[in-house]
C-alpha positions, 0 to 999 in steps of 0.5 A: 500500500505504501509503495502505491501511495509513493507512486501516486504522490510522485505522479502528482508532483510530476503533474504539478511540475508540468504545470509550472513549466507550462506557466513559465513558458506562458509568462515568457511569451507574454514578456516577449509581447510586452517587450514589443509593445514597450518598444512601440510605446518608447518605454523602458524595459525595467519598471522598478516599482512594478517589480517591487509590487510583484515581489511584495504580492508574492511574499504576501500570498506565500505567507497566506499559503504557509510558504516561506516568504523569503523562498517565494521572493527568491523564486520571483526575483529569479523569474523576473530576472529571466523575463527581463533578460528576455525583454532586453534581448527582444528590444536589442539592449544587451550590450555586445550581444546586441551587436551579435544579434545585428550580425544575425538579423533576419536569421533567427535560426542561426542566432539560436545556434550562436547562442548555443555556441556561446552558452557552452563555450564552443569554438568555430575553427577556420575550417568551419568545424565546431569544437569543444576545446580540441574535440569536434562537436557533430553539427547534428548534435548542435542542431538538436540543441538549437532546434534546427538542422545541420545545414543551419549550423553549417551556415552559422559557422560560415557567417561567423567566419565571414565576419571579423567581429563574430570571428573574434568572439566565436573563434576564441571561446573555451568551456569551463568545468562548471561545478554547479550541477555536481555541487550537491554530490560533492557536499558544496554549496551554490549561491546565485547572486542577482545584481542590481547593476552587473556592470558596476564594480565591487559585486564580487568583492562584496559577496566574497567579503561577506563569505569570508566573515563567516569563514566560508571558502569559495571553490568557484566563482562564475560571473556572466558577462553583462555585455553578452548576457541579457540578465547576468548573475554571479554564481558562487560555489562554496566549500559547504552549503550556506544558510541563515545569517549568511544569506541575510548578510548577502541580501543586505549588500547594496549591489545585490537585488536577489539571492538564490541558494541551492 
């Protein structure tokens, strides 16, 4: 009986997870439409008052649902961060990545391939081959990831090599051994910092300074480039999971908009 109950509960969780993903996809589509409307109206992407109202409403509803308001705030800040990033890309306001978008204007499928290359640090060689370090990556695998076909991947490589600007970027990318996905298995902690302004100085030093006060060692720090990523974040891998006072101290940093802890 208990095994049957366990299976039923897992199926219910799977059903809820599917609904969550569906709702997030719906929200992202609305964000894309909203970005287009804002562009026509000449309005900016960020609305700080609106974002704060969303956060406060989330905290209030979480409390009513007997859910930790801080957890609800973290989730909503992450959602807002990703959605704002999508809007910035839509209106072409993402620094250097906006220039990459211009090079692929009219070729959205190729832009999707370029996004995959940048995400994984994959390099385009002079012969048109795409590699991870020195290992060749089959075009069909990249096409599957980007939702296209190998001809689009080949066309993307040719376009990159034909452009001095694009070649300078995509011919020199390198992958890194990112610990986020294995941190839990290794007994490490993961903190994602959502900055108020990623282009300002002192974000990393402020975060690491707080961790040092609590005698927490940093095993890895990965900062998204604000000129290539629409909504950059700082990911810190620590020698142990963090909680309580450490998280509160990080949230109080003037440069920090939100803190997500895994």
